[in-house]
Residue, then its C-alpha position, 0 to 999 in steps of 0.5 A: m479508526y479500526a484500531e480504536r474501534k477494536n481497542f488495540p493498544l496502537e500508539s502511532v502509525k507512520v507510512e513511508l512510500s517510495h517510487k521507482r520506474t522499472y522494466a517489466k521484464d525485471c519484475e518476477d511477480c508482475e502481469k505486464q511483461a513489456g515496457m516500463l512499470d511504476e513500483i511503489g514501495c510501502k513501509v508501515h511503522i506501527t508503534g504500540d504493545l500489539d501482538e502479531l495478530q493485531r499487527a497483521r490485521l492492521i496491515q490487512i485493513a490498510r491494504r483494503c483502503p481506497v488509496h491502496r486499492t486505487l494505486s494497486g489497480e489499473v489507473k487511467v488518466r484522462t486529460i481534458e482541455v477546458 
């Protein structure tokens, strides 16, 4: 949607996600230092005749989407029996 509005020559976008559990002590850039944490890897494949600034802007916009913000923030799951 952003690329279309800005008339970027974007042809396609493909996102690959991976998930792994890792020890917090093995994570150098994590706030949590004890126990386990979930790590989600995200590979973004952008196709089109875009310059580096356009590509960087698309990645910047992607990091601000609601799904990315939810996954990178603190998440609480509350289970309610009905």
